[in-house]
C-alpha positions as CSV (number, residue, x, y, z in Angstrom):
1,M,87.1,89.8,109.7
2,R,86.6,92.8,112.0
3,C,89.9,94.3,110.8
4,C,88.7,94.1,107.1
5,V,85.4,95.6,108.0
6,C,87.1,98.5,109.6
7,L,89.3,99.1,106.6
8,F,86.3,98.9,104.3
9,Q,84.4,101.4,106.5
10,Q,87.4,103.8,106.4
11,S,87.8,103.5,102.7
12,L,84.2,104.4,101.9
13,Q,84.3,107.4,104.2
14,C,80.6,107.5,104.8
15,S,78.6,107.9,108.0
16,P,77.9,104.8,109.9
17,S,74.6,103.0,109.2
18,K,72.0,102.8,111.9
19,M,72.2,99.0,111.9
20,A,73.2,98.5,115.6
21,A,70.6,96.5,117.5
22,G,70.1,99.3,119.9
23,E,69.3,101.8,117.1
24,S,66.6,99.8,115.3
25,N,63.5,101.9,115.0
26,S,61.3,99.7,112.9
27,R,58.8,98.9,115.6
28,S,58.2,102.5,116.7
29,S,57.8,103.5,113.1
30,C,55.2,100.8,112.5
31,L,53.3,101.9,115.7
32,N,53.7,105.6,114.9
33,L,53.9,106.4,118.6
34,S,55.5,109.6,119.9
35,N,55.8,108.6,123.5
36,S,57.1,105.1,123.6
37,G,58.2,103.5,126.8
38,P,61.6,102.2,127.7
39,L,61.1,98.9,125.9
40,G,59.7,100.6,122.8
41,N,56.1,100.1,123.8
42,A,53.3,102.6,124.2
43,P,52.6,104.4,127.5
44,P,50.6,102.0,129.8
45,S,46.9,102.1,130.0
46,N,45.4,102.9,133.4
47,S,42.2,100.9,132.9
48,A,41.3,98.7,135.8
49,H,39.6,96.2,133.5
50,S,41.7,94.3,131.0
51,S,40.2,91.7,128.8
52,P,41.3,88.1,129.4
53,A,42.7,88.0,125.9
54,S,45.0,90.9,126.7
55,N,46.1,89.3,129.9
56,R,47.0,86.1,128.1
57,G,49.0,88.2,125.7
58,A,50.9,89.8,128.5
59,V,51.8,86.5,129.9
60,G,53.0,85.2,126.6
61,A,55.0,88.3,125.9
62,A,56.8,87.9,129.2
63,G,58.4,84.8,127.9
64,G,56.1,82.2,129.4
65,M,55.6,83.6,133.0
66,N,53.2,81.4,135.0
67,R,50.1,83.3,136.0
68,S,49.1,80.7,138.6
69,A,52.5,80.9,140.4
70,G,51.3,83.9,142.3
71,N,53.9,86.3,140.9
72,S,51.6,88.2,138.6
73,N,48.2,89.9,138.9
74,P,47.0,91.4,135.6
75,Q,43.6,92.2,137.2
76,S,44.9,94.5,140.0
77,G,42.9,97.6,140.7
78,P,43.9,101.2,140.0
79,E,45.1,101.7,143.5
80,N,48.0,99.4,142.9
81,G,48.8,100.8,139.5
82,G,47.0,97.8,138.0
83,G,45.8,97.1,134.4
84,A,48.7,98.2,132.2
85,E,51.4,98.3,134.8
86,S,51.0,96.0,137.8
87,A,54.1,96.0,140.0
88,V,54.3,92.7,141.9
89,R,57.2,91.7,144.1
90,S,58.5,88.2,143.9
91,T,61.5,86.3,145.2
92,P,63.7,84.6,142.6
93,S,63.9,80.9,142.7
94,A,65.3,78.1,140.6
95,Q,62.1,78.1,138.6
96,N,62.0,81.8,138.2
97,P,65.6,83.2,138.1
98,P,66.2,86.9,137.7
99,R,66.7,87.7,134.1
100,Q,66.9,90.7,131.7
101,S,64.5,91.3,128.8
102,V,65.6,92.8,125.6
103,G,63.0,95.1,124.0
104,P,62.3,95.5,120.3
105,S,65.1,98.0,120.0
106,G,67.6,95.3,121.0
107,A,68.9,97.3,124.0
108,T,68.6,96.0,127.6
109,S,66.2,98.1,129.5
110,G,66.9,99.3,133.1
111,A,64.6,98.1,135.9
112,A,64.4,101.4,137.7
113,S,62.4,103.2,135.0
114,N,59.7,100.5,135.2
115,M,59.2,100.3,139.0
116,T,56.2,102.5,139.3
117,A,52.9,103.2,137.5
118,T,50.7,106.2,137.3
119,P,47.2,105.5,138.5
120,S,44.1,106.8,136.7
121,S,42.6,110.0,137.8
122,S,39.1,109.2,136.5
123,S,37.2,106.3,135.1
124,S,36.6,108.2,131.8
125,S,40.3,108.8,131.3
126,S,40.9,105.1,132.1
127,A,38.5,104.1,129.4
128,S,40.1,106.4,126.9
129,T,43.5,105.1,127.6
130,A,42.4,101.6,127.4
131,S,41.0,102.2,124.0
132,S,44.3,103.8,122.8
133,S,46.3,100.9,124.2
134,A,45.2,98.7,121.3
135,D,48.3,100.0,119.6
136,A,50.7,99.3,122.4
137,S,53.0,96.2,122.5
138,A,53.4,93.7,125.3
139,A,56.7,93.3,127.2
140,V,58.2,92.4,130.5
141,A,60.6,94.7,132.3
142,P,63.9,93.2,133.5
143,L,64.2,91.7,136.9
144,P,66.8,93.3,139.1
145,S,69.4,91.1,140.7
146,S,68.3,91.9,144.3
147,P,66.3,89.2,146.2
148,A,63.1,91.3,146.1
149,S,62.7,91.5,142.3
150,V,59.9,93.5,140.7
151,L,58.0,92.5,137.6
152,V,56.4,95.1,135.6
153,Y,53.8,94.0,133.0
154,R,52.7,96.2,130.2
155,E,49.4,95.8,128.5
156,P,49.7,93.8,125.3
157,V,48.8,95.1,121.9
158,Y,45.2,94.1,121.4
159,N,43.9,93.6,117.9
160,W,47.1,94.9,116.3
161,Q,46.4,92.7,113.4
162,A,43.6,95.0,112.3
163,T,45.9,97.9,111.8
164,K,48.1,95.9,109.3
165,S,46.4,95.5,106.0
166,T,49.0,93.1,104.4
167,V,50.9,90.0,105.4
168,K,54.2,91.9,104.8
169,E,53.1,94.6,107.3
170,R,52.1,92.0,109.9
171,F,55.3,90.1,109.6
172,A,57.3,93.4,109.7
173,F,55.6,94.3,112.9
174,L,56.8,91.1,114.5
175,F,60.5,91.8,113.6
176,N,62.6,92.0,116.8
177,N,59.3,92.0,118.8
178,E,58.4,89.9,121.9
179,V,54.8,89.6,120.6
180,L,54.2,85.9,119.8
181,S,57.9,85.2,120.0
182,D,58.8,81.6,120.8
183,V,62.6,81.6,120.6
184,H,65.4,84.0,121.7
185,F,68.9,84.3,120.3
186,L,71.9,85.3,122.4
187,V,74.0,86.9,119.7
188,G,77.6,88.0,120.0
189,K,80.1,87.3,122.8
190,G,81.5,88.9,125.8
191,M,80.0,92.2,126.9
192,G,78.4,92.7,123.5
193,V,75.9,89.8,123.7
194,Q,72.3,90.8,122.8
195,R,69.1,88.8,123.4
196,I,67.0,89.0,120.3
197,P,63.4,87.6,120.1
198,A,62.2,85.8,117.0
199,H,59.6,83.4,115.7
200,R,60.4,79.9,114.6
201,F,57.9,79.9,111.8
202,A,59.1,83.1,110.2
203,L,62.7,82.0,110.3
204,A,62.0,78.5,109.0
205,V,60.0,80.0,106.0
206,G,63.0,82.1,105.0
207,S,66.0,79.8,105.7
208,A,66.6,76.1,105.2
209,V,69.2,76.2,108.0
210,F,66.6,77.6,110.5
211,D,64.1,75.0,109.1
212,A,66.4,72.2,109.9
213,M,67.3,73.8,113.3
214,F,63.6,73.9,114.4
215,N,61.9,71.1,112.4
216,G,64.6,68.7,111.3
217,G,65.4,65.3,112.7
218,M,67.7,66.7,115.3
219,A,65.6,69.9,115.9
220,T,66.4,71.9,119.0
221,T,63.8,72.3,121.8
222,S,65.7,75.1,123.5
223,T,64.0,78.5,123.6
224,E,67.3,80.3,123.9
225,I,70.0,79.7,121.3
226,E,73.6,81.1,121.5
227,L,75.3,82.5,118.4
228,P,78.7,83.7,119.6
229,D,80.2,83.8,116.0
230,V,77.5,86.2,114.7
231,E,77.5,90.0,115.1
232,P,74.3,91.4,116.6
233,A,73.9,94.1,113.9
234,A,74.4,91.5,111.1
235,F,71.9,89.1,112.7
236,L,69.3,91.9,113.0
237,A,69.9,92.7,109.3
238,L,69.2,89.1,108.5
239,L,66.0,89.0,110.5
240,K,64.9,92.3,109.0
241,F,65.2,90.8,105.6
242,L,63.4,87.6,106.5
243,Y,60.5,89.4,108.1
244,S,60.1,92.3,105.6
245,D,62.3,91.9,102.6
246,E,64.0,95.1,103.6
247,V,67.8,95.4,103.1
248,Q,69.6,97.2,105.8
249,I,73.4,97.1,105.2
250,G,76.1,99.6,105.3
251,P,79.9,99.8,105.0
252,E,80.5,98.7,108.6
253,T,78.0,95.7,108.4
254,V,78.2,94.4,104.9
255,M,80.9,91.9,105.5
256,T,79.4,90.5,108.7
257,T,75.9,90.4,107.0
258,L,77.3,88.5,104.1
259,Y,78.9,86.0,106.4
260,T,75.5,85.6,108.3
261,A,73.5,85.3,105.1
262,K,75.8,82.5,103.9
263,K,75.7,80.8,107.3
264,Y,71.9,80.6,107.3
265,A,71.6,80.0,103.5
266,V,69.7,83.2,102.5
267,P,71.0,83.7,98.9
268,A,68.9,86.7,98.2
269,L,70.5,88.7,101.0
270,E,73.9,87.4,99.9
271,A,73.2,88.9,96.4
272,H,72.3,92.3,97.9
273,C,75.6,92.3,99.9
274,V,77.7,91.4,96.9
275,E,75.9,94.1,94.8
276,F,76.7,96.6,97.6
277,L,80.3,95.7,97.5
278,K,80.4,95.9,93.7
279,K,79.1,99.4,93.7
280,N,81.7,100.5,96.3
281,L,84.6,98.7,94.8
282,R,87.6,101.0,94.3
283,A,91.4,100.7,94.0
284,D,92.0,101.4,97.7
285,N,89.7,98.6,98.9
286,A,90.1,96.1,96.0
287,F,92.7,93.9,97.8
288,M,90.6,93.7,101.0
289,L,87.5,92.9,99.1
290,L,89.4,90.3,97.0
291,T,90.4,88.6,100.2
292,Q,86.8,88.5,101.5
293,A,85.5,87.4,98.1
294,R,87.9,84.4,98.1
295,L,87.0,83.6,101.8
296,F,83.3,83.7,101.1
297,D,83.6,81.9,97.7
298,E,82.2,84.7,95.6
299,P,83.9,84.2,92.3
300,Q,82.1,87.0,90.5
301,L,83.1,89.6,93.1
302,A,86.7,88.2,93.1
303,S,86.8,88.6,89.3
304,L,85.7,92.2,89.5
305,C,88.3,92.9,92.2
306,L,91.0,91.4,90.0
307,E,89.9,93.5,87.0
308,N,90.0,96.6,89.1
309,I,93.5,95.7,90.3
310,D,94.6,95.1,86.7
311,K,93.4,98.6,85.7
312,N,94.7,100.4,88.8
313,T,97.6,98.2,89.9
314,A,99.8,101.0,91.3
315,D,97.0,102.6,93.4
316,A,95.8,99.2,94.6
317,L,99.3,98.2,95.8
318,A,99.7,101.6,97.6
319,A,96.5,101.1,99.5
320,E,96.6,100.5,103.3
321,G,94.8,97.2,103.0
322,F,97.3,95.6,100.6
323,T,99.7,94.5,103.4
324,D,96.8,92.7,105.2
325,I,96.0,90.2,102.5
326,D,96.9,86.5,102.9
327,L,99.6,84.7,101.0
328,D,97.2,82.9,98.6
329,T,95.6,86.2,97.6
330,L,99.1,87.7,97.0
331,M,100.0,84.8,94.8
332,A,96.8,85.0,92.9
333,V,97.6,88.5,91.9
334,L,101.3,88.1,91.2
335,E,100.7,85.3,88.7
336,R,98.5,87.4,86.5
337,D,99.7,88.5,83.1
338,T,97.5,91.5,83.0
339,L,98.9,93.7,85.8
340,G,99.5,97.3,84.6
341,V,102.7,98.1,86.6
342,R,106.4,97.7,86.2
343,E,108.0,94.7,87.8
344,I,110.2,96.8,90.1
345,R,107.0,98.2,91.7
346,L,105.7,94.7,92.3
347,F,108.9,93.7,94.0
348,G,108.6,96.8,96.3
349,A,105.0,95.9,97.2
350,A,105.9,92.3,97.8
351,T,108.7,93.4,100.1
352,R,106.3,95.6,102.1
353,W,103.8,92.7,102.4
354,A,106.6,90.4,103.6
355,E,107.6,92.8,106.3
356,A,104.0,93.1,107.6
357,E,103.6,89.3,107.4
358,A,106.8,88.7,109.4
359,Q,105.5,90.9,112.1
360,R,102.2,89.0,112.2
361,Q,104.2,85.9,112.6
362,Q,106.2,87.5,115.3
363,L,109.4,87.3,113.3
364,Q,112.1,89.9,112.9
365,P,111.8,91.6,109.4
366,T,115.2,90.3,108.2
367,P,115.8,89.5,104.5
368,E,115.9,85.8,105.4
369,N,112.5,86.0,107.2
370,K,111.0,88.1,104.3
371,R,112.0,85.4,101.9
372,R,110.6,82.7,104.2
373,V,107.1,84.3,104.5
374,L,107.0,85.1,100.7
375,G,107.6,81.4,99.9
376,K,106.5,80.6,96.4
377,A,105.3,84.1,95.8
378,L,108.9,85.2,95.3
379,S,109.2,83.1,92.1
380,L,106.1,84.9,90.6
381,I,108.0,88.2,90.5
382,R,109.4,88.5,87.0
383,F,112.9,89.8,87.6
384,P,114.0,89.3,84.0
385,L,111.5,92.0,82.9
386,M,113.3,94.7,85.0
387,T,116.0,96.8,83.5
388,I,119.5,96.1,84.7
389,E,119.6,99.4,86.5
390,E,116.3,98.6,88.3
391,F,117.5,95.2,89.3
392,A,120.9,96.4,90.5
393,A,119.5,99.2,92.7
394,G,116.7,97.1,94.3
395,P,116.4,93.3,94.3
396,A,120.2,92.7,94.0
397,Q,120.8,94.6,97.2
398,S,117.8,93.5,99.1
399,G,119.3,90.3,100.5
400,I,116.0,88.5,99.7
401,L,117.6,86.8,96.6
402,T,120.4,84.3,97.0
403,D,123.9,85.1,95.6
404,R,123.4,82.5,92.9
405,E,120.1,84.0,91.8
406,V,121.6,87.5,91.7
407,V,124.5,86.3,89.6
408,S,122.3,84.4,87.1
409,L,120.1,87.4,86.7
410,F,123.0,89.7,86.0
411,L,124.3,87.2,83.4
412,H,120.8,87.2,81.9
413,F,120.9,90.9,81.5
414,T,124.4,91.2,80.1
415,V,125.6,88.2,78.1
416,N,124.5,86.3,75.0
417,P,123.4,83.7,74.8
418,K,121.3,84.3,77.9
419,P,121.5,81.6,80.6
420,H,118.4,80.0,82.0
421,V,117.0,81.7,85.1
422,E,114.5,80.3,87.6
423,F,112.1,83.3,87.2
424,I,109.4,83.9,84.7
425,D,110.5,86.1,81.7
426,R,107.1,86.2,80.0
427,P,106.0,89.9,79.7
428,R,102.9,91.1,81.5
429,C,100.2,92.8,79.4
430,C,97.8,95.2,81.2
431,L,95.3,94.7,78.3
432,R,92.2,92.6,78.7
433,G,90.5,90.7,75.9
434,K,91.7,88.3,73.3
435,E,95.2,88.4,71.8
436,C,95.2,88.9,68.0
437,S,97.8,88.5,65.3
438,I,98.2,89.0,61.6
439,T,100.5,87.2,59.1
440,R,101.8,89.2,56.1
441,F,103.3,86.4,54.0
442,S,101.6,83.7,52.1
443,Q,104.5,81.3,51.7
444,V,107.7,80.3,53.5
445,E,111.1,79.7,51.9
446,S,114.8,79.3,53.0
447,R,117.4,80.7,53.5
448,W,117.8,84.1,55.2
449,G,121.1,85.3,56.6
450,Y,122.1,87.7,59.4
451,S,125.2,89.9,59.6
452,G,124.3,92.4,62.3
453,T,121.9,94.4,60.1
454,S,118.3,94.9,61.3
455,D,115.3,93.6,59.4
456,R,112.8,96.5,59.2
457,I,109.3,97.1,57.7
458,R,107.1,100.2,57.9
459,F,103.4,99.9,58.8
460,S,100.3,101.8,59.8
461,V,96.9,100.8,61.1
462,N,93.3,102.1,60.7
463,R,92.5,102.1,64.5
464,R,94.2,102.3,67.8
465,I,95.8,99.1,68.9
466,F,98.6,97.9,71.3
467,V,101.4,95.8,69.9
468,V,102.8,93.3,72.3
469,G,105.3,91.4,70.2
470,F,106.4,89.9,66.8
471,G,106.4,86.5,65.3
472,L,109.9,85.7,63.8
473,Y,111.2,82.8,61.7
474,G,113.7,80.4,63.1
475,S,116.7,78.3,61.9
476,I,116.7,76.0,58.9
477,H,119.3,73.8,60.7
478,G,117.3,72.3,63.4
479,P,116.7,73.4,67.1
480,T,118.7,76.6,67.7
481,D,118.7,79.6,70.1
482,Y,118.7,83.1,68.7
483,Q,119.5,86.4,70.3
484,V,117.3,89.3,69.2
485,N,116.5,92.9,69.8
486,I,113.1,94.0,68.7
487,Q,111.9,97.6,68.5
488,I,109.0,99.8,67.4
489,I,110.1,103.2,66.1
490,H,107.9,106.3,65.5
491,T,108.9,107.1,61.9
492,D,108.5,110.9,61.9
493,S,110.4,111.5,65.1
494,N,112.7,108.4,65.0
495,T,111.7,107.8,68.6
496,V,112.0,104.2,70.0
497,L,108.5,103.6,71.6
498,G,109.3,100.1,72.8
499,Q,112.1,97.5,72.7
500,N,113.3,94.3,74.2
501,D,116.7,92.7,74.1
502,T,116.0,89.0,74.5
503,G,116.2,85.6,72.9
504,F,114.1,82.8,71.6
505,S,114.4,79.1,70.9
506,C,113.3,77.5,67.6
507,D,112.7,73.8,66.8
508,G,113.9,73.9,63.1
509,T,110.4,74.0,61.6
510,A,109.0,76.8,59.3
511,S,106.8,78.0,62.1
512,T,107.0,81.5,63.6
513,F,108.3,82.0,67.2
514,R,107.0,84.6,69.6
515,V,109.2,87.5,70.8
516,M,107.4,89.9,73.1
517,F,107.9,93.4,74.3
518,K,108.2,94.1,78.1
519,E,105.3,96.4,77.9
520,P,102.5,97.0,75.3
521,V,103.3,99.6,72.7
522,E,100.4,102.0,71.8
523,I,99.9,102.4,68.0
524,L,97.7,105.2,66.8
525,P,95.6,105.2,63.6
526,S,97.1,106.7,60.4
527,V,100.6,107.1,61.9
528,N,103.7,105.5,60.4
529,Y,105.8,103.1,62.5
530,I,108.8,100.9,61.8
531,A,108.9,97.3,63.1
532,C,112.6,96.3,63.7
533,A,114.3,93.0,64.6
534,T,118.0,92.5,64.9
535,L,118.8,88.7,65.0
536,K,122.1,86.9,65.9
537,G,122.1,83.3,64.8
538,P,122.3,80.9,61.9
539,D,120.4,81.2,58.6
540,S,116.6,81.0,59.0
541,H,113.4,80.6,57.0
542,Y,111.9,83.7,55.5
543,G,108.5,84.7,54.0
544,T,107.5,85.4,50.4
545,K,104.5,86.5,48.5
546,G,103.9,89.3,51.0
547,M,100.7,91.3,51.2
548,R,100.6,95.1,51.3
549,K,97.3,95.2,53.2
550,V,96.2,92.6,55.8
551,T,92.9,92.8,57.7
552,H,92.0,91.2,60.9
553,E,88.3,90.8,61.8
554,A,87.3,90.1,65.4
555,P,85.0,87.0,65.4
556,A,82.8,88.2,68.2
557,T,82.2,91.8,67.2
558,G,83.2,91.9,63.5
559,T,85.6,94.8,64.2
560,K,88.2,95.1,61.5
561,T,91.8,96.1,62.0
562,C,93.6,96.9,58.8
563,F,97.4,96.9,58.6
564,T,99.2,98.6,55.7
565,F,102.9,97.7,55.1
566,C,105.4,99.8,53.2
567,Y,109.1,99.6,52.4
568,A,111.4,100.9,55.2
569,A,114.2,103.0,53.6
570,G,117.8,102.5,54.8
571,N,119.4,99.4,56.0
572,N,116.8,96.7,56.3
573,N,118.7,93.4,55.7
574,G,116.6,93.0,52.5
575,T,113.2,92.7,54.3
576,S,110.4,94.4,52.3
577,V,106.7,94.1,51.7
578,E,107.3,91.1,49.3
579,D,109.7,89.0,51.4
580,G,111.9,88.8,54.4
581,Q,111.5,88.6,58.2
582,I,109.0,89.9,60.8
583,P,106.1,87.9,59.4
584,E,103.7,88.4,62.3
585,V,102.5,91.3,64.5
586,I,100.9,90.3,67.8
587,F,98.5,92.9,69.2
588,Y,95.4,93.7,71.3
589,T,92.6,96.0,70.2
C-alpha cells in the first residue's frame, strides 16, 4: 500500500498536503489565538480563583485524573503558580502510571516546557486574564518518566459553546480535542504511533462500525483502542470528516484515507476519495490506480482506469508503476480487445513485468522463471497478430516460449493452410463503442469460383469510420477452411492502408464469416477506397441483387453512416455492385 501511495504522490508532482497529525491546525483556527501553548491551548490564566465548573473541566480533560487522590490542586494560590497552571509533584504508581498526552495538534508535547508557570503581577491583571481564558482549552501536560513526575494543569475552556453559533462549529471544535473526550485511539505502529482523542457519540453518529464498537452487543469498554493497521494522517482525515464534513485528502493520503473510510463504513468519504483519484487519473498512474481500485472493490474507478489504458496503452505500459502491478491485474489488461498498441509492445511489457516479479519472488530472472511467473498471462499475448519479422526478432529468441510453440507459430506465419496455434489470433481493436456492420446484397446464390484473382469493390462513406474487417461467403460443399488475404487500398494513391493474410473456417451454410484486420483502418469521408479479398479454396456462395447505397443508423443516437459502392476497374474476379463477394463491411464509428 505504502509503495503505491509513494508512486501516486510522485506521479502527481504536487506539494504534500498538510494532513499529518502534527500539522493539523483546525483547533487553533477555531480559537483564533495568536499565542497558543505547546498543546495548542491558550496561554494560562493567572487568576487565583477558578470556578468549580472550570476545575471539573480540567480534571475531565486530563483523562479522568482523581482530584481526591492528592495529586492535583486546582485552587492553589498565585504564589504557587496556581489557577491556570498548578505544578504539583506526584510519584507514579500502579494506579497513576506516567503517561504522555497528545494535544489537539496530534503531536506529543514535551514536559520541560510545561514545568513552570508565571505568577500574576496584580489582581486586576489576574481578573483580565481569567476573563480571556474563556477561549482557552483544557489539557494535561505529559508526565516525565522520572520518579518525581510533574503534572501541569491548564485552565479549561469555559463557556466555549457560546462562541459557536451552529452545531457544525461546536462539533468541529471537538475534533482532535481533549475537551469532553471519552476515548483515545493509538493509531499506527512502531515509532509512528499517535494517541488521538475522540468522542464516542460523534463517531457512532457517523459510522456504523464505530456504533457497533461502542454500543453493540460486544461493545468495548476500553478507553484506549489500538489501530495498528491505520495511518494516523488517514485516521485524522476520517475524524475531520465525521466531525465537520470537511474533506482533507491529498496525493500522499488518498489511498490510506480510502482504506480507512471503507474500514469504518463511511461511504461519503469513500466517494470523495474516488472522485479525487478520477480527477488525477493519468496514463502514468493508471496501472497503479487500477490495482488499488481492484483491491478496494471500486468498479467504477477500475473501469475508468481501463479506459485510460485503452486510449494510452503505450504510455501506460512505459510508466514506472506498471511493473508493480499484481498478476491478476496484468491478466485483466492483456485479455482486453481494446488495447491500442501492437502485440510486440505488449510482449516487451510483459517481459519487463516478469523480470520484476521474479525479483520480488527472489528468483533469478531466467527465461524459465519469467515464464513461470507469467503463468496464464503468457497465453493472453496474441503472438499470431505479430508480423513474422517482429516474432523472429523478439519472442522466438526470448527463451520464454517452448521450441514447439516457436515452430507452430512460424508455420502459422508461413504456410497454408495455417496450423492451429495455442494463442489467440483475434485482432485487438482500440476503438470503444458498439461494433457495426452493413450488408450490400439482398439475396444469396451459388456458385462462385476462385483462381487466384482478387474480388474487389470500390466504396466511400459520408463520415469518418474505422473498418475492422469483412464478412465473406463460404463453401457450398460443406465445412471447409479457406486461406484469404484481405486489404483496403486508397484508390488515388494505390496505397495499401491495411491488410491481413489469414484464414477462416466455414460450415457450409449461406452465412457470412468474419475475417478481421490486425488493426483498424481509418476511412475518411468522401474518399474512395477499394475493399479487396483474395481467397484460396473451393467454390462458394455469392451475393446478388446488390445495392449501390447502404445506410446504417445507430439505434441509440440515430447517427447515419452511408456507404456508396462502385465498380472497381481492373481484375476483380467478377465482383461488382450487383453481385459477387465481400458482402459485409464491419466497422466502428
